[in-house]
Structure formats: structure tokens, C-alpha cells
PyMOL CGO cylinders between C-alpha atoms (Angstrom):
from pymol import cmd
from pymol.cgo import CYLINDER

trace = [
    CYLINDER, -74.15, 31.78, 34.40, -72.87, 32.46, 30.88, 0.3, 1, 1, 1, 1, 1, 1,
    CYLINDER, -72.87, 32.46, 30.88, -69.25, 32.33, 32.11, 0.3, 1, 1, 1, 1, 1, 1,
    CYLINDER, -69.25, 32.33, 32.11, -69.90, 28.94, 33.75, 0.3, 1, 1, 1, 1, 1, 1,
    CYLINDER, -69.90, 28.94, 33.75, -71.49, 27.62, 30.53, 0.3, 1, 1, 1, 1, 1, 1,
    CYLINDER, -71.49, 27.62, 30.53, -68.63, 28.81, 28.32, 0.3, 1, 1, 1, 1, 1, 1,
    CYLINDER, -68.63, 28.81, 28.32, -66.03, 27.40, 30.74, 0.3, 1, 1, 1, 1, 1, 1,
    CYLINDER, -66.03, 27.40, 30.74, -67.90, 24.10, 30.90, 0.3, 1, 1, 1, 1, 1, 1,
    CYLINDER, -67.90, 24.10, 30.90, -68.17, 24.05, 27.11, 0.3, 1, 1, 1, 1, 1, 1,
    CYLINDER, -68.17, 24.05, 27.11, -64.44, 24.80, 26.78, 0.3, 1, 1, 1, 1, 1, 1,
    CYLINDER, -64.44, 24.80, 26.78, -63.53, 21.93, 29.11, 0.3, 1, 1, 1, 1, 1, 1,
    CYLINDER, -63.53, 21.93, 29.11, -65.90, 19.58, 27.30, 0.3, 1, 1, 1, 1, 1, 1,
    CYLINDER, -65.90, 19.58, 27.30, -64.40, 20.57, 23.93, 0.3, 1, 1, 1, 1, 1, 1,
    CYLINDER, -64.40, 20.57, 23.93, -60.87, 19.91, 25.21, 0.3, 1, 1, 1, 1, 1, 1,
    CYLINDER, -60.87, 19.91, 25.21, -61.89, 16.52, 26.58, 0.3, 1, 1, 1, 1, 1, 1,
    CYLINDER, -61.89, 16.52, 26.58, -63.56, 15.61, 23.29, 0.3, 1, 1, 1, 1, 1, 1,
    CYLINDER, -63.56, 15.61, 23.29, -60.45, 16.62, 21.33, 0.3, 1, 1, 1, 1, 1, 1,
    CYLINDER, -60.45, 16.62, 21.33, -58.25, 14.53, 23.64, 0.3, 1, 1, 1, 1, 1, 1,
    CYLINDER, -58.25, 14.53, 23.64, -60.58, 11.56, 23.26, 0.3, 1, 1, 1, 1, 1, 1,
    CYLINDER, -60.58, 11.56, 23.26, -60.41, 11.85, 19.47, 0.3, 1, 1, 1, 1, 1, 1,
    CYLINDER, -60.41, 11.85, 19.47, -56.62, 11.98, 19.56, 0.3, 1, 1, 1, 1, 1, 1,
    CYLINDER, -56.62, 11.98, 19.56, -56.46, 8.97, 21.83, 0.3, 1, 1, 1, 1, 1, 1,
    CYLINDER, -56.46, 8.97, 21.83, -58.92, 6.99, 19.73, 0.3, 1, 1, 1, 1, 1, 1,
    CYLINDER, -58.92, 6.99, 19.73, -56.73, 7.66, 16.68, 0.3, 1, 1, 1, 1, 1, 1,
    CYLINDER, -56.73, 7.66, 16.68, -53.70, 6.36, 18.52, 0.3, 1, 1, 1, 1, 1, 1,
    CYLINDER, -53.70, 6.36, 18.52, -55.62, 3.27, 19.57, 0.3, 1, 1, 1, 1, 1, 1,
    CYLINDER, -55.62, 3.27, 19.57, -56.74, 2.68, 15.99, 0.3, 1, 1, 1, 1, 1, 1,
    CYLINDER, -56.74, 2.68, 15.99, -53.18, 2.99, 14.71, 0.3, 1, 1, 1, 1, 1, 1,
    CYLINDER, -53.18, 2.99, 14.71, -51.98, 0.53, 17.32, 0.3, 1, 1, 1, 1, 1, 1,
    CYLINDER, -51.98, 0.53, 17.32, -54.70, -1.98, 16.53, 0.3, 1, 1, 1, 1, 1, 1,
    CYLINDER, -54.70, -1.98, 16.53, -53.97, -1.86, 12.79, 0.3, 1, 1, 1, 1, 1, 1,
    CYLINDER, -53.97, -1.86, 12.79, -50.50, -3.23, 13.51, 0.3, 1, 1, 1, 1, 1, 1,
    CYLINDER, -50.50, -3.23, 13.51, -51.82, -6.00, 15.73, 0.3, 1, 1, 1, 1, 1, 1,
    CYLINDER, -51.82, -6.00, 15.73, -55.14, -6.86, 14.09, 0.3, 1, 1, 1, 1, 1, 1,
    CYLINDER, -55.14, -6.86, 14.09, -55.35, -10.54, 13.23, 0.3, 1, 1, 1, 1, 1, 1,
    CYLINDER, -55.35, -10.54, 13.23, -56.95, -10.84, 9.80, 0.3, 1, 1, 1, 1, 1, 1,
    CYLINDER, -56.95, -10.84, 9.80, -55.85, -14.49, 9.61, 0.3, 1, 1, 1, 1, 1, 1,
    CYLINDER, -55.85, -14.49, 9.61, -53.41, -13.93, 6.77, 0.3, 1, 1, 1, 1, 1, 1,
    CYLINDER, -53.41, -13.93, 6.77, -50.61, -16.48, 6.33, 0.3, 1, 1, 1, 1, 1, 1,
    CYLINDER, -50.61, -16.48, 6.33, -48.18, -17.61, 3.65, 0.3, 1, 1, 1, 1, 1, 1,
    CYLINDER, -48.18, -17.61, 3.65, -51.08, -19.47, 2.07, 0.3, 1, 1, 1, 1, 1, 1,
    CYLINDER, -51.08, -19.47, 2.07, -53.00, -16.20, 1.56, 0.3, 1, 1, 1, 1, 1, 1,
    CYLINDER, -53.00, -16.20, 1.56, -50.59, -15.46, -1.28, 0.3, 1, 1, 1, 1, 1, 1,
    CYLINDER, -50.59, -15.46, -1.28, -50.93, -18.57, -3.37, 0.3, 1, 1, 1, 1, 1, 1,
    CYLINDER, -50.93, -18.57, -3.37, -51.47, -18.38, -7.08, 0.3, 1, 1, 1, 1, 1, 1,
    CYLINDER, -51.47, -18.38, -7.08, -50.62, -16.38, -10.17, 0.3, 1, 1, 1, 1, 1, 1,
    CYLINDER, -50.62, -16.38, -10.17, -50.83, -12.58, -9.96, 0.3, 1, 1, 1, 1, 1, 1,
    CYLINDER, -50.83, -12.58, -9.96, -50.69, -9.90, -12.66, 0.3, 1, 1, 1, 1, 1, 1,
    CYLINDER, -50.69, -9.90, -12.66, -48.99, -6.66, -11.53, 0.3, 1, 1, 1, 1, 1, 1,
    CYLINDER, -48.99, -6.66, -11.53, -48.97, -3.16, -12.97, 0.3, 1, 1, 1, 1, 1, 1,
    CYLINDER, -48.97, -3.16, -12.97, -45.75, -1.36, -11.95, 0.3, 1, 1, 1, 1, 1, 1,
    CYLINDER, -45.75, -1.36, -11.95, -45.26, 2.40, -12.02, 0.3, 1, 1, 1, 1, 1, 1,
    CYLINDER, -45.26, 2.40, -12.02, -42.98, 4.96, -10.47, 0.3, 1, 1, 1, 1, 1, 1,
    CYLINDER, -42.98, 4.96, -10.47, -39.60, 6.58, -10.63, 0.3, 1, 1, 1, 1, 1, 1,
    CYLINDER, -39.60, 6.58, -10.63, -36.03, 5.93, -9.58, 0.3, 1, 1, 1, 1, 1, 1,
    CYLINDER, -36.03, 5.93, -9.58, -34.85, 9.18, -7.99, 0.3, 1, 1, 1, 1, 1, 1,
    CYLINDER, -34.85, 9.18, -7.99, -31.18, 8.49, -7.21, 0.3, 1, 1, 1, 1, 1, 1,
    CYLINDER, -31.18, 8.49, -7.21, -28.40, 7.75, -8.07, 0.3, 1, 1, 1, 1, 1, 1,
    CYLINDER, -28.40, 7.75, -8.07, -28.39, 10.07, -11.06, 0.3, 1, 1, 1, 1, 1, 1,
    CYLINDER, -28.39, 10.07, -11.06, -27.16, 7.39, -13.47, 0.3, 1, 1, 1, 1, 1, 1,
    CYLINDER, -27.16, 7.39, -13.47, -30.25, 5.26, -12.76, 0.3, 1, 1, 1, 1, 1, 1,
    CYLINDER, -30.25, 5.26, -12.76, -32.79, 8.05, -12.25, 0.3, 1, 1, 1, 1, 1, 1,
    CYLINDER, -32.79, 8.05, -12.25, -35.90, 8.12, -14.38, 0.3, 1, 1, 1, 1, 1, 1,
    CYLINDER, -35.90, 8.12, -14.38, -39.45, 6.86, -14.82, 0.3, 1, 1, 1, 1, 1, 1,
    CYLINDER, -39.45, 6.86, -14.82, -40.33, 3.18, -14.56, 0.3, 1, 1, 1, 1, 1, 1,
    CYLINDER, -40.33, 3.18, -14.56, -43.41, 1.45, -15.96, 0.3, 1, 1, 1, 1, 1, 1,
    CYLINDER, -43.41, 1.45, -15.96, -44.12, -2.20, -16.53, 0.3, 1, 1, 1, 1, 1, 1,
    CYLINDER, -44.12, -2.20, -16.53, -45.98, -5.40, -15.90, 0.3, 1, 1, 1, 1, 1, 1,
    CYLINDER, -45.98, -5.40, -15.90, -45.10, -8.60, -14.08, 0.3, 1, 1, 1, 1, 1, 1,
    CYLINDER, -45.10, -8.60, -14.08, -46.53, -12.08, -13.74, 0.3, 1, 1, 1, 1, 1, 1,
    CYLINDER, -46.53, -12.08, -13.74, -45.72, -13.52, -10.30, 0.3, 1, 1, 1, 1, 1, 1,
    CYLINDER, -45.72, -13.52, -10.30, -46.43, -16.98, -8.93, 0.3, 1, 1, 1, 1, 1, 1,
    CYLINDER, -46.43, -16.98, -8.93, -46.56, -17.25, -5.12, 0.3, 1, 1, 1, 1, 1, 1,
    CYLINDER, -46.56, -17.25, -5.12, -46.43, -20.89, -3.99, 0.3, 1, 1, 1, 1, 1, 1,
    CYLINDER, -46.43, -20.89, -3.99, -48.21, -20.48, -0.64, 0.3, 1, 1, 1, 1, 1, 1,
    CYLINDER, -48.21, -20.48, -0.64, -45.05, -21.58, 1.22, 0.3, 1, 1, 1, 1, 1, 1,
    CYLINDER, -45.05, -21.58, 1.22, -42.92, -18.40, 1.02, 0.3, 1, 1, 1, 1, 1, 1,
    CYLINDER, -42.92, -18.40, 1.02, -41.36, -18.77, -2.45, 0.3, 1, 1, 1, 1, 1, 1,
    CYLINDER, -41.36, -18.77, -2.45, -42.05, -16.87, -5.65, 0.3, 1, 1, 1, 1, 1, 1,
    CYLINDER, -42.05, -16.87, -5.65, -41.10, -16.83, -9.30, 0.3, 1, 1, 1, 1, 1, 1,
    CYLINDER, -41.10, -16.83, -9.30, -41.69, -13.90, -11.61, 0.3, 1, 1, 1, 1, 1, 1,
    CYLINDER, -41.69, -13.90, -11.61, -41.27, -12.64, -15.14, 0.3, 1, 1, 1, 1, 1, 1,
    CYLINDER, -41.27, -12.64, -15.14, -41.44, -8.93, -15.84, 0.3, 1, 1, 1, 1, 1, 1,
    CYLINDER, -41.44, -8.93, -15.84, -41.17, -6.40, -18.63, 0.3, 1, 1, 1, 1, 1, 1,
    CYLINDER, -41.17, -6.40, -18.63, -40.21, -3.02, -17.21, 0.3, 1, 1, 1, 1, 1, 1,
    CYLINDER, -40.21, -3.02, -17.21, -39.50, 0.06, -19.31, 0.3, 1, 1, 1, 1, 1, 1,
    CYLINDER, -39.50, 0.06, -19.31, -36.93, 2.39, -17.69, 0.3, 1, 1, 1, 1, 1, 1,
    CYLINDER, -36.93, 2.39, -17.69, -36.43, 5.94, -19.00, 0.3, 1, 1, 1, 1, 1, 1,
    CYLINDER, -36.43, 5.94, -19.00, -38.42, 4.99, -22.08, 0.3, 1, 1, 1, 1, 1, 1,
    CYLINDER, -38.42, 4.99, -22.08, -36.07, 2.12, -22.91, 0.3, 1, 1, 1, 1, 1, 1,
    CYLINDER, -36.07, 2.12, -22.91, -37.59, -1.34, -23.29, 0.3, 1, 1, 1, 1, 1, 1,
    CYLINDER, -37.59, -1.34, -23.29, -35.69, -4.29, -21.78, 0.3, 1, 1, 1, 1, 1, 1,
    CYLINDER, -35.69, -4.29, -21.78, -33.42, -6.36, -24.04, 0.3, 1, 1, 1, 1, 1, 1,
    CYLINDER, -33.42, -6.36, -24.04, -35.37, -9.57, -23.35, 0.3, 1, 1, 1, 1, 1, 1,
    CYLINDER, -35.37, -9.57, -23.35, -39.14, -9.67, -23.48, 0.3, 1, 1, 1, 1, 1, 1,
    CYLINDER, -39.14, -9.67, -23.48, -39.64, -11.34, -20.09, 0.3, 1, 1, 1, 1, 1, 1,
    CYLINDER, -39.64, -11.34, -20.09, -36.90, -11.13, -17.44, 0.3, 1, 1, 1, 1, 1, 1,
    CYLINDER, -36.90, -11.13, -17.44, -37.16, -13.99, -14.94, 0.3, 1, 1, 1, 1, 1, 1,
    CYLINDER, -37.16, -13.99, -14.94, -36.71, -13.60, -11.16, 0.3, 1, 1, 1, 1, 1, 1,
    CYLINDER, -36.71, -13.60, -11.16, -36.89, -15.78, -8.08, 0.3, 1, 1, 1, 1, 1, 1,
    CYLINDER, -36.89, -15.78, -8.08, -37.53, -14.81, -4.49, 0.3, 1, 1, 1, 1, 1, 1,
    CYLINDER, -37.53, -14.81, -4.49, -39.09, -15.34, -1.09, 0.3, 1, 1, 1, 1, 1, 1,
    CYLINDER, -39.09, -15.34, -1.09, -41.88, -13.70, 0.90, 0.3, 1, 1, 1, 1, 1, 1,
    CYLINDER, -41.88, -13.70, 0.90, -43.23, -13.41, 4.42, 0.3, 1, 1, 1, 1, 1, 1,
    CYLINDER, -43.23, -13.41, 4.42, -46.70, -12.37, 5.54, 0.3, 1, 1, 1, 1, 1, 1,
    CYLINDER, -46.70, -12.37, 5.54, -48.08, -11.31, 8.91, 0.3, 1, 1, 1, 1, 1, 1,
    CYLINDER, -48.08, -11.31, 8.91, -51.49, -12.14, 10.40, 0.3, 1, 1, 1, 1, 1, 1,
    CYLINDER, -51.49, -12.14, 10.40, -52.56, -8.51, 9.71, 0.3, 1, 1, 1, 1, 1, 1,
    CYLINDER, -52.56, -8.51, 9.71, -52.00, -9.07, 5.94, 0.3, 1, 1, 1, 1, 1, 1,
    CYLINDER, -52.00, -9.07, 5.94, -48.83, -6.98, 5.72, 0.3, 1, 1, 1, 1, 1, 1,
    CYLINDER, -48.83, -6.98, 5.72, -45.58, -8.49, 4.54, 0.3, 1, 1, 1, 1, 1, 1,
    CYLINDER, -45.58, -8.49, 4.54, -42.40, -8.30, 2.51, 0.3, 1, 1, 1, 1, 1, 1,
    CYLINDER, -42.40, -8.30, 2.51, -40.89, -10.05, -0.43, 0.3, 1, 1, 1, 1, 1, 1,
    CYLINDER, -40.89, -10.05, -0.43, -37.45, -9.98, -1.97, 0.3, 1, 1, 1, 1, 1, 1,
    CYLINDER, -37.45, -9.98, -1.97, -36.82, -10.98, -5.53, 0.3, 1, 1, 1, 1, 1, 1,
    CYLINDER, -36.82, -10.98, -5.53, -33.62, -11.52, -7.41, 0.3, 1, 1, 1, 1, 1, 1,
    CYLINDER, -33.62, -11.52, -7.41, -33.53, -11.03, -11.20, 0.3, 1, 1, 1, 1, 1, 1,
    CYLINDER, -33.53, -11.03, -11.20, -32.13, -13.94, -13.21, 0.3, 1, 1, 1, 1, 1, 1,
    CYLINDER, -32.13, -13.94, -13.21, -31.84, -12.37, -16.68, 0.3, 1, 1, 1, 1, 1, 1,
    CYLINDER, -31.84, -12.37, -16.68, -30.76, -14.46, -19.61, 0.3, 1, 1, 1, 1, 1, 1,
    CYLINDER, -30.76, -14.46, -19.61, -29.38, -11.28, -21.21, 0.3, 1, 1, 1, 1, 1, 1,
    CYLINDER, -29.38, -11.28, -21.21, -26.79, -9.43, -19.05, 0.3, 1, 1, 1, 1, 1, 1,
    CYLINDER, -26.79, -9.43, -19.05, -28.10, -6.10, -20.39, 0.3, 1, 1, 1, 1, 1, 1,
    CYLINDER, -28.10, -6.10, -20.39, -31.21, -6.68, -18.31, 0.3, 1, 1, 1, 1, 1, 1,
    CYLINDER, -31.21, -6.68, -18.31, -29.35, -7.23, -15.05, 0.3, 1, 1, 1, 1, 1, 1,
    CYLINDER, -29.35, -7.23, -15.05, -30.99, -5.28, -12.28, 0.3, 1, 1, 1, 1, 1, 1,
    CYLINDER, -30.99, -5.28, -12.28, -30.76, -5.07, -8.52, 0.3, 1, 1, 1, 1, 1, 1,
    CYLINDER, -30.76, -5.07, -8.52, -32.50, -7.42, -6.16, 0.3, 1, 1, 1, 1, 1, 1,
    CYLINDER, -32.50, -7.42, -6.16, -35.44, -5.59, -4.64, 0.3, 1, 1, 1, 1, 1, 1,
    CYLINDER, -35.44, -5.59, -4.64, -37.12, -5.59, -1.22, 0.3, 1, 1, 1, 1, 1, 1,
    CYLINDER, -37.12, -5.59, -1.22, -40.84, -4.88, -1.44, 0.3, 1, 1, 1, 1, 1, 1,
    CYLINDER, -40.84, -4.88, -1.44, -43.36, -4.19, 1.33, 0.3, 1, 1, 1, 1, 1, 1,
    CYLINDER, -43.36, -4.19, 1.33, -47.00, -5.06, 0.69, 0.3, 1, 1, 1, 1, 1, 1,
    CYLINDER, -47.00, -5.06, 0.69, -50.55, -5.26, 1.96, 0.3, 1, 1, 1, 1, 1, 1,
    CYLINDER, -50.55, -5.26, 1.96, -52.70, -8.12, 0.64, 0.3, 1, 1, 1, 1, 1, 1,
    CYLINDER, -52.70, -8.12, 0.64, -56.47, -8.50, 0.92, 0.3, 1, 1, 1, 1, 1, 1,
    CYLINDER, -56.47, -8.50, 0.92, -57.51, -11.18, 3.45, 0.3, 1, 1, 1, 1, 1, 1,
    CYLINDER, -57.51, -11.18, 3.45, -58.85, -13.38, 0.64, 0.3, 1, 1, 1, 1, 1, 1,
    CYLINDER, -58.85, -13.38, 0.64, -55.62, -12.96, -1.35, 0.3, 1, 1, 1, 1, 1, 1,
    CYLINDER, -55.62, -12.96, -1.35, -57.35, -11.49, -4.38, 0.3, 1, 1, 1, 1, 1, 1,
    CYLINDER, -57.35, -11.49, -4.38, -55.40, -8.19, -4.48, 0.3, 1, 1, 1, 1, 1, 1,
    CYLINDER, -55.40, -8.19, -4.48, -51.97, -7.00, -3.36, 0.3, 1, 1, 1, 1, 1, 1,
    CYLINDER, -51.97, -7.00, -3.36, -50.53, -3.47, -3.22, 0.3, 1, 1, 1, 1, 1, 1,
    CYLINDER, -50.53, -3.47, -3.22, -46.77, -2.99, -3.05, 0.3, 1, 1, 1, 1, 1, 1,
    CYLINDER, -46.77, -2.99, -3.05, -44.01, -0.43, -2.68, 0.3, 1, 1, 1, 1, 1, 1,
    CYLINDER, -44.01, -0.43, -2.68, -40.31, -0.97, -3.44, 0.3, 1, 1, 1, 1, 1, 1,
    CYLINDER, -40.31, -0.97, -3.44, -38.39, -0.05, -0.29, 0.3, 1, 1, 1, 1, 1, 1,
    CYLINDER, -38.39, -0.05, -0.29, -34.76, -1.05, -0.89, 0.3, 1, 1, 1, 1, 1, 1,
    CYLINDER, -34.76, -1.05, -0.89, -32.31, -3.49, -2.39, 0.3, 1, 1, 1, 1, 1, 1,
    CYLINDER, -32.31, -3.49, -2.39, -30.70, -6.10, -0.14, 0.3, 1, 1, 1, 1, 1, 1,
    CYLINDER, -30.70, -6.10, -0.14, -27.48, -6.33, -2.15, 0.3, 1, 1, 1, 1, 1, 1,
    CYLINDER, -27.48, -6.33, -2.15, -26.76, -3.14, -4.07, 0.3, 1, 1, 1, 1, 1, 1,
    CYLINDER, -26.76, -3.14, -4.07, -25.66, 0.40, -3.18, 0.3, 1, 1, 1, 1, 1, 1,
    CYLINDER, -25.66, 0.40, -3.18, -28.48, 2.52, -1.77, 0.3, 1, 1, 1, 1, 1, 1,
    CYLINDER, -28.48, 2.52, -1.77, -30.98, 4.06, -4.11, 0.3, 1, 1, 1, 1, 1, 1,
    CYLINDER, -30.98, 4.06, -4.11, -34.06, 6.22, -3.72, 0.3, 1, 1, 1, 1, 1, 1,
    CYLINDER, -34.06, 6.22, -3.72, -37.20, 5.26, -5.60, 0.3, 1, 1, 1, 1, 1, 1,
    CYLINDER, -37.20, 5.26, -5.60, -40.91, 5.76, -5.61, 0.3, 1, 1, 1, 1, 1, 1,
    CYLINDER, -40.91, 5.76, -5.61, -42.17, 2.58, -7.29, 0.3, 1, 1, 1, 1, 1, 1,
    CYLINDER, -42.17, 2.58, -7.29, -45.53, 1.01, -6.53, 0.3, 1, 1, 1, 1, 1, 1,
    CYLINDER, -45.53, 1.01, -6.53, -47.59, -1.79, -8.00, 0.3, 1, 1, 1, 1, 1, 1,
    CYLINDER, -47.59, -1.79, -8.00, -51.01, -3.33, -7.76, 0.3, 1, 1, 1, 1, 1, 1,
    CYLINDER, -51.01, -3.33, -7.76, -51.51, -7.01, -8.37, 0.3, 1, 1, 1, 1, 1, 1,
    CYLINDER, -51.51, -7.01, -8.37, -54.62, -9.06, -8.90, 0.3, 1, 1, 1, 1, 1, 1,
    CYLINDER, -54.62, -9.06, -8.90, -54.86, -12.81, -8.57, 0.3, 1, 1, 1, 1, 1, 1,
    CYLINDER, -54.86, -12.81, -8.57, -55.54, -14.43, -11.93, 0.3, 1, 1, 1, 1, 1, 1,
    CYLINDER, -55.54, -14.43, -11.93, -55.37, -18.08, -10.80, 0.3, 1, 1, 1, 1, 1, 1,
    CYLINDER, -55.37, -18.08, -10.80, -55.95, -19.33, -7.26, 0.3, 1, 1, 1, 1, 1, 1,
    CYLINDER, -55.95, -19.33, -7.26, -53.11, -21.12, -5.46, 0.3, 1, 1, 1, 1, 1, 1,
    CYLINDER, -53.11, -21.12, -5.46, -51.92, -24.63, -5.68, 0.3, 1, 1, 1, 1, 1, 1,
]
cmd.load_cgo(trace, "trace")
């Protein structure tokens, strides 16, 4: 009888483990397809961002990054931004470097934006950046990671930011 119980227990444990693995896969799938009703209008307003991280390669650009940005999302897929980012302990030449860009957002509140610096001082020229993000369904908070640059040689970075909405959209 004990052998039957231990065999039955072993089979039940294996089935439970398989069910847990499958439920995790189902959860991961549903996160990508969950409709949280986000749209371009979810990101509408003025956001304050805290930026932190590090450029890893190429060697000439490698070093820590820390800064702040003020970004206005128009609710229609366009953005404007000013930022002040310290790189390798060196402050930018101009106090607030302007940028313009565009963004997309999915129903599950994930999205991307690209922004293109428009410095008035050529010393502050920087690459355009592609950013992936997750925004709260009410648009009050956004978390980002820099993933690439659409128009410069490849680089490796670990730069993240968190933004909070200061003023609701237009």
C-alpha cells in the first residue's frame, strides 16, 4: 500500500509541477495580449523623468549617466522634451537640451518612443534614442529603458528612467 501511495504522490507532484509551468506560460502570453485600454491619449501631458544608468560601449562614450527631463506628450503620438543629463560627471554645455520625437502605445500599455536631440550648442549633440516603456493605465507613471539608436552606430547601454505626470493632457 505504501508503494502505491508514494507512486500516486509522485505522479500527483509531477502533474502539479506541469500545471504550474503551464499556468506561467499562459500568464506570460496573456500579459502580451491583455487589453488595458491604453492608447496614444493615455500619454498626454507633461511628465518629469529621472534618468540613470550607464553607457557601456563604445569605449569613447562609456560611463555613468544621470539626469532629468521634462517631456510633453501630446496624446496624438508626438513629443517634445528638454533634458539635462550629466555624462561621466560632465554637465552639458547648455542647461536644457531640446528634443522632438514620436511615440506609439499598445492596448496593453507597452510602447516605444524615439526622440531626436535638437541642441542649440553643438557640444551637446547626442544620438537619437529608441526607448521602450510601460505606462500605467491611467497615464500617471511611465517606466522606460533605452534600447537603441535609430541613426547612429550601435552602442550598449543600461539606461532607465521613471516619469510621473505633472500636468494632465491637453
